[in-house]
C-alpha distance (Angstrom), angle and dihedral (degrees) to the residues before:
residue distance angle dihedral
M1 . . .
R2 3.79 . .
I3 3.76 132.2 .
K4 3.78 111.8 -127.6
S5 3.78 109.3 -84.3
K6 3.82 88.9 -124.2
W7 3.81 90.3 61.4
L8 3.78 94.3 47.4
A9 3.78 90.0 48.6
I10 3.81 90.1 52.3
L11 3.80 91.0 49.4
L12 3.79 92.6 50.0
T13 3.80 91.9 46.8
L14 3.82 91.2 50.5
G15 3.77 90.7 50.9
L16 3.80 92.2 51.1
V17 3.80 95.2 45.0
L18 3.80 93.3 47.5
A19 3.78 90.7 46.9
A20 3.77 91.1 53.5
C21 3.81 89.6 53.7
S22 3.81 96.6 44.1
P23 3.81 133.4 81.9
S24 3.55 124.0 -82.3
G25 34.65 101.9 -74.9
D26 3.89 105.8 -56.0
E27 3.80 126.0 128.4
G28 3.77 109.2 -72.4
T29 3.80 91.0 16.7
E30 3.78 126.6 116.8
T31 3.78 122.6 -168.5
T32 3.79 124.3 -167.5
E33 3.77 123.5 -124.7
G34 3.77 117.6 -44.3
S35 3.77 131.5 25.9
T36 3.79 121.3 -66.7
A37 3.80 109.3 -110.8
T38 3.78 121.0 -168.9
T39 3.78 136.8 176.9
Q40 3.79 108.2 -142.9
G41 3.76 133.2 -173.7
S42 3.79 127.7 40.8
T43 3.78 121.5 2.7
E44 3.78 112.7 -85.2
T45 3.76 132.9 -171.4
T46 3.78 117.5 -133.3
E47 3.78 115.9 -156.1
G48 3.74 128.5 -155.7
M49 3.81 98.6 37.4
T50 3.78 100.9 149.0
D51 3.79 125.4 -156.6
T52 3.81 110.6 -159.6
T53 3.81 90.6 -138.8
E54 3.77 103.6 42.6
G55 3.79 107.6 23.4
A56 3.78 131.2 -123.9
M57 3.80 119.7 -13.1
D58 3.79 136.5 178.8
I59 3.79 108.7 -126.3
A60 3.81 123.2 -168.3
T61 3.81 114.4 -143.5
D62 3.78 138.3 171.2
V63 3.83 116.2 159.0
G64 3.79 130.9 16.1
V65 3.81 98.5 5.7
D66 3.81 118.9 92.2
L67 3.78 110.5 -178.4
D68 3.80 93.3 -176.6
A69 3.80 91.6 54.7
G70 3.81 91.0 37.2
T71 3.81 95.5 -127.7
I72 3.79 141.1 130.0
T73 3.82 117.5 -164.4
I74 3.82 120.6 -153.8
G75 3.81 120.3 -169.8
Y76 3.81 127.7 -144.0
L77 3.80 123.4 -159.1
T78 3.76 91.7 -160.6
D79 3.80 142.9 161.6
Q80 3.79 113.7 -116.8
T81 3.81 99.2 151.5
G82 3.82 107.7 18.1
A83 3.80 137.8 85.6
F84 3.80 96.4 -60.3
S85 3.81 98.7 33.9
P86 3.85 96.5 112.5
L87 3.81 87.4 61.3
V88 3.80 99.6 35.3
T89 3.80 95.7 49.4
Q90 3.82 89.0 60.4
I91 3.80 90.3 48.1
N92 3.81 88.1 51.3
A93 3.79 90.3 51.9
G94 3.79 88.1 57.1
I95 3.81 91.1 48.8
E96 3.81 93.0 50.8
A97 3.80 93.3 47.9
Y98 3.82 92.6 46.6
W99 3.81 94.5 53.4
A100 3.81 93.8 40.7
D101 3.78 87.3 57.6
I102 3.80 93.7 45.5
N103 3.81 89.3 50.5
A104 3.81 90.9 49.3
N105 3.79 87.9 55.1
G106 3.80 97.6 50.2
G107 3.81 103.7 -72.4
I108 3.81 118.8 -129.8
H109 3.82 103.7 -20.0
G110 3.80 88.6 -37.5
L111 3.81 95.8 -42.8
Q112 3.80 114.9 123.0
V113 3.80 116.7 -132.4
Q114 3.81 118.7 -132.2
L115 3.81 123.0 -165.9
D116 3.80 125.1 -145.1
F117 3.83 112.0 -165.7
A118 3.83 115.2 -166.0
D119 3.81 115.4 -171.0
T120 3.81 110.7 -134.9
A121 3.83 91.4 174.0
Y122 3.83 85.5 -139.6
D123 3.81 88.8 -73.3
G124 3.80 117.7 140.2
E125 3.80 98.3 -146.4
K126 3.79 92.7 46.1
H127 3.80 89.5 47.6
V128 3.81 91.3 57.1
Q129 3.80 91.8 43.3
L130 3.79 93.1 52.8
F131 3.80 91.7 44.5
N132 3.79 89.4 56.2
E133 3.81 90.6 48.3
K134 3.80 94.8 48.5
K135 3.82 104.4 35.3
D136 3.82 92.3 88.9
E137 3.81 93.7 46.1
V138 3.82 105.0 50.9
V139 3.79 134.7 55.0
A140 3.82 93.4 -137.5
F141 3.79 141.6 -20.6
G142 3.79 111.8 -98.8
H143 3.76 88.5 -158.2
S144 3.78 140.8 -3.6
V145 3.81 112.7 -158.8
G146 3.80 117.8 -139.5
S147 3.79 133.6 24.3
P148 3.84 100.5 -119.8
Q149 3.78 88.3 44.1
T150 3.80 92.5 51.4
V151 3.81 91.8 44.7
A152 3.81 87.6 52.9
I153 3.82 92.6 57.6
T154 3.82 94.4 42.4
P155 3.84 94.2 97.7
G156 3.78 88.8 50.4
L157 3.80 92.4 48.5
Q158 3.78 89.5 50.1
E159 3.80 93.6 48.1
Q160 3.81 91.1 46.3
G161 3.80 93.0 43.5
M162 3.78 94.2 -133.6
L163 3.80 140.6 136.7
A164 3.80 130.6 -111.2
I165 3.81 127.9 179.7
P166 3.82 109.2 -145.2
L167 3.79 115.8 -131.1
T168 3.77 89.1 -153.6
W169 3.78 132.6 79.1
Y170 3.80 98.0 -139.1
S171 3.81 110.8 154.5
G172 3.80 90.0 -137.3
W173 3.79 92.3 79.2
S174 3.80 84.0 87.7
D175 3.83 89.7 63.8
P176 3.83 110.6 103.7
A177 3.81 88.5 -137.6
Y178 3.80 88.9 66.9
N179 3.79 103.7 20.0
S180 3.79 101.0 72.7
N181 3.81 95.7 88.1
V182 3.81 104.6 23.9
V183 3.80 135.9 74.6
P184 3.82 110.7 -157.4
H185 3.78 124.2 -161.7
G186 3.78 137.2 -160.7
E187 3.80 129.5 24.1
P188 3.83 113.5 -45.5
Y189 3.80 118.1 -115.6
C190 3.80 93.3 -102.3
I191 3.82 94.6 49.4
E192 3.78 89.5 45.3
A193 3.82 89.2 54.0
M194 3.81 90.9 52.9
N195 3.80 90.3 51.1
I196 3.79 99.0 47.9
I197 3.81 96.0 40.8
E198 3.79 92.9 52.9
Y199 3.80 89.7 46.4
M200 3.82 89.9 52.5
V201 3.79 92.7 46.7
D202 3.80 89.5 54.7
A203 3.82 91.8 44.9
S204 3.81 93.4 48.4
G205 3.77 95.6 66.9
I206 3.81 88.3 -146.0
D207 3.80 117.5 132.0
S208 3.81 96.6 -142.3
P209 3.80 110.2 9.2
T210 3.80 120.1 -170.3
I211 3.79 122.7 -131.8
A212 3.81 138.0 -150.9
I213 3.81 120.0 -158.3
A214 3.80 125.0 -159.0
S215 3.81 134.8 160.1
I216 3.75 149.5 151.9
P217 3.85 116.9 -94.1
G218 3.79 124.6 -94.6
D219 3.78 134.3 52.8
Y220 3.79 94.9 -51.6
G221 3.79 95.7 54.8
L222 3.78 99.5 30.7
D223 3.81 98.6 42.6
A224 3.81 88.4 52.2
S225 3.81 91.4 45.4
A226 3.81 90.5 50.2
G227 3.79 88.9 54.8
A228 3.81 90.6 48.9
K229 3.81 90.4 53.1
L230 3.80 91.5 48.3
A231 3.81 89.0 50.9
A232 3.80 91.4 48.4
E233 3.79 90.6 51.5
A234 3.80 93.5 47.6
L235 3.81 92.9 47.1
G236 3.80 96.8 40.5
L237 3.81 94.9 -117.0
D238 3.79 120.8 163.1
I239 3.83 110.5 -126.0
V240 3.80 101.5 -143.1
Y241 3.81 94.9 178.2
D242 3.82 130.8 22.3
G243 3.78 111.5 -165.0
A244 3.80 97.4 154.1
G245 3.81 107.9 155.3
K246 3.82 93.9 3.4
I247 3.81 98.1 109.5
I248 3.79 111.1 86.6
P249 3.83 113.5 -162.0
G250 3.79 108.7 -120.4
D251 3.84 94.2 15.3
T252 3.81 106.2 111.0
T253 3.81 91.7 -173.3
S254 3.81 89.8 62.8
Y255 3.80 90.1 49.9
I256 3.79 91.7 54.4
D257 3.80 94.9 42.6
V258 3.80 94.6 49.4
G259 3.81 93.1 42.6
N260 3.79 90.6 51.9
A261 3.82 92.1 46.4
I262 3.80 92.2 50.9
A263 3.80 91.3 50.0
E264 3.80 92.4 47.5
A265 3.82 90.6 52.1
N266 3.83 88.5 53.7
P267 3.84 97.3 -152.7
D268 3.77 126.3 -176.4
I269 3.82 91.5 -137.5
V270 3.82 129.7 30.7
Y271 3.80 120.9 -162.7
H272 3.81 104.3 -166.5
T273 3.82 120.8 170.4
G274 3.79 118.4 -166.6
I275 3.80 146.7 111.4
P276 3.84 118.1 -60.8
W277 3.82 96.1 -138.9
L278 3.81 97.3 32.4
G279 3.78 112.8 54.5
W280 3.79 110.1 -38.3
P281 3.83 97.0 97.3
E282 3.81 90.9 41.5
V283 3.80 93.1 56.7
Y284 3.79 90.6 45.3
S285 3.80 92.2 48.0
Q286 3.80 92.2 49.4
A287 3.80 92.1 52.7
V288 3.81 98.9 38.3
I289 3.81 109.3 25.4
T290 3.81 98.8 32.5
N291 3.81 99.4 33.5
G292 3.79 101.0 27.3
L293 3.82 98.5 -125.1
E294 3.79 115.1 168.2
A295 3.79 112.6 -160.6
M296 3.79 142.7 125.3
W297 3.82 111.2 -91.2
S298 3.79 134.5 -159.1
G299 3.80 142.4 146.4
A300 3.80 140.0 173.8
A301 3.82 110.9 -47.3
P302 3.84 97.6 -97.1
S303 3.83 87.4 59.1
W304 3.79 89.1 77.5
G305 3.78 119.9 87.5
P306 3.81 128.0 177.8
N307 3.80 86.0 -138.4
Y308 3.81 86.4 78.1
V309 3.81 91.5 73.4
A310 3.80 97.1 43.2
E311 3.79 112.3 124.3
D312 3.81 91.9 -114.3
S313 3.83 97.3 43.6
G314 3.79 94.6 102.8
I315 3.83 90.6 -138.7
R316 3.81 101.8 60.3
D317 3.81 99.5 116.2
E318 3.79 95.0 39.1
I319 3.81 95.6 47.0
T320 3.80 90.7 48.1
R321 3.80 87.9 55.1
D322 3.82 97.2 43.2
F323 3.80 113.7 30.4
Y324 3.83 131.1 97.3
W325 3.79 127.6 164.4
A326 3.80 141.4 164.9
T327 3.79 127.9 -127.8
V328 3.82 133.6 -161.7
A329 3.82 93.0 -135.0
K330 3.77 135.6 34.5
P331 3.81 115.8 -95.0
W332 3.80 128.8 -108.6
G333 3.79 93.6 -82.8
G334 3.82 96.1 50.9
D335 3.79 118.7 134.1
S336 3.82 100.8 -134.3
E337 3.82 128.0 110.3
G338 3.78 87.7 -111.0
N339 3.81 91.9 54.4
T340 3.79 90.6 49.7
A341 3.80 89.6 53.0
V342 3.82 91.7 49.8
R343 3.80 91.8 50.7
D344 3.81 93.6 45.1
V345 3.79 95.0 48.7
M346 3.80 97.1 41.5
T347 3.80 93.9 44.3
A348 3.81 90.2 50.4
A349 3.81 87.5 51.1
G350 3.80 89.8 55.1
A351 3.82 94.8 -113.3
A352 3.80 123.2 151.8
P353 3.83 116.3 -119.7
S354 3.82 114.3 -81.0
D355 3.79 134.4 161.8
F356 3.81 90.6 -143.3
Y357 3.82 97.4 70.5
A358 3.81 88.1 75.4
E359 3.81 91.3 70.6
G360 3.81 89.9 56.5
F361 3.79 90.2 52.7
V362 3.82 92.1 47.1
E363 3.81 93.0 52.5
S364 3.79 91.1 45.2
Q365 3.79 93.3 50.1
I366 3.81 90.4 55.9
M367 3.80 90.1 51.7
Y368 3.81 92.3 43.8
Q369 3.79 91.7 56.3
A370 3.81 92.4 44.4
L371 3.81 92.6 51.6
N372 3.80 92.7 47.8
I373 3.80 92.0 49.7
A374 3.81 90.6 47.5
Y375 3.79 90.3 51.4
E376 3.80 92.4 49.6
N377 3.81 89.0 48.1
G378 3.80 88.7 53.6
D379 3.81 90.6 -123.7
M380 3.81 118.2 107.5
T381 3.78 94.6 158.6
Q382 3.80 117.2 123.2
A383 3.80 89.0 -100.8
G384 3.79 90.8 46.7
V385 3.80 92.8 54.2
L386 3.82 90.2 47.6
A387 3.82 91.0 50.8
A388 3.78 90.5 47.5
A389 3.81 92.3 52.9
K390 3.79 91.5 47.7
S391 3.82 90.2 53.6
I392 3.81 94.8 59.4
E393 3.79 111.9 113.7
A394 3.80 96.2 179.6
V395 3.79 131.1 17.6
D396 3.80 104.0 -159.0
Y397 3.80 109.1 -152.8
M398 3.82 91.6 177.7
G399 3.78 92.9 -114.5
L400 3.81 95.9 -46.9
A401 3.82 90.1 108.1
P402 3.81 136.7 -4.3
S403 3.79 113.1 -84.6
D404 3.81 117.4 -93.1
D405 3.81 124.9 -143.3
Y406 3.81 126.6 -156.5
V407 3.81 100.5 -176.9
G408 3.80 119.6 83.9
E409 3.78 142.3 23.9
P410 3.84 121.1 -30.1
N411 3.79 93.8 -113.5
D412 3.80 89.4 55.6
T413 3.80 98.6 42.5
V414 3.82 103.6 36.7
Q415 3.79 111.0 114.1
R416 3.81 113.6 -113.4
V417 3.82 100.2 168.0
G418 3.79 124.1 95.0
Y419 3.79 142.7 156.9
V420 3.81 121.5 -110.2
M421 3.80 114.6 -136.9
R422 3.80 138.3 -171.0
P423 3.81 131.5 -168.5
D424 3.81 117.3 -96.2
P425 3.80 115.2 -179.9
T426 3.82 90.3 -169.2
S427 3.83 95.5 59.5
E428 3.82 125.7 90.2
T429 3.81 92.2 -109.6
G430 3.82 101.0 29.1
S431 3.80 93.5 -109.3
M432 3.80 143.1 86.1
L433 3.79 134.4 -158.9
V434 3.81 111.5 -121.5
Q435 3.82 102.4 169.0
P436 3.82 123.7 22.1
D437 3.80 124.3 -161.7
Y438 3.78 94.6 12.5
T439 3.81 124.1 176.0
S440 3.79 117.5 169.2
P441 3.81 120.5 -140.8
T442 3.82 87.8 -116.6
A443 3.82 93.1 55.2
A444 3.81 92.2 42.8
A445 3.81 92.3 52.9
Y446 3.80 97.2 42.5
E447 3.81 112.5 115.0
F448 3.79 102.5 -135.0
N449 3.80 109.4 -158.8
E450 3.81 103.2 135.3
A451 3.78 142.4 7.7
C452 3.80 115.0 -63.2
Y453 3.82 87.7 -137.3
Q454 3.80 121.5 29.4
L455 3.78 111.6 -133.0
A456 3.79 113.9 -158.3
G457 3.78 111.7 -116.2
């Protein structure tokens, strides 16, 4: 189960180049092979750690890096049993396979990476509880699932001086109040909405298409809906129905009411953000199957589910005709070096094809570069890894995703590039890429100075 040596060499080279340019077992928890060893307390410098390539170095450590044991421990505040677990568990599979392969090829300068997954079940209180339990055991959090959940641990991250990678595309990660200890990736929900709506307008062939907007509450639904409204304003689209926040996951009455309202409005385009296994197909079915609406449909990327094109879905033919969405990484069948690495590693691990592994590789590549820079800086403390991540000017995913930049102003660094997708029941993952590296004129021109939707902290 080895990544091609060419890829590993590229990764190592990137880490070294960037470093040269940068400033000096609980319940619900899974831990990878080996025991988790940590060095707690005040920062200490360990001498004599020898890298076979570069000679002896003095490396400062505090939490989550044990040079004597030769381990680095990364934490994950993840969702293995909650609302987004069907998606996140596949992302986690990608993370595990990525780091197993890195370890098999020498790890981080000889240090083996251990992963500590803590299941928050997408619950805010449990998220904070597990953060407090794990913050003195791990060097950084490889992901933190959920925007309100990650906002809730922001004071703790700041006090601890440690890094977290949000597994959420909330546009508020550009806000300095939240940004100090996180490194986001991919186009935010609101930018993504601008991209896909303009793409659909162009594809529709209609001079002045109308649009309906609907979503679940919270940052995910409302940040995406805010972007849809900004796109409608920029493109001169008439919003014939505004159901932002009106879909309540688990409430079948809301599914029926919103589906009926969308059909009655008779839009040309529907932008509907929800959860694939908890309401999204029901709203669609109510509008399209029950009421006979014919329109182009989309929603923020996590609205898509391959279950839509299953033979027994009841919406397979219609969704194949109607649905468009954008992703932050190329799908399983992509032709980049990064895609080849994902397929090679996951196939060797015995995993079935899935587009969602790519997100696990993207998150892991950010952490890989941060850890390598921290090592080259001689500072693998929690604060040192955070500083290393914040110094990265380009994360090169080898074509798997557009490069992310963490140095500069939000309007300059926010990701505006995505990948336009369509359903394909004949493909291995139920999807196909129809437009790579897409940035709409609306998204390109948008002056990004604050979150599209303000999430209460």
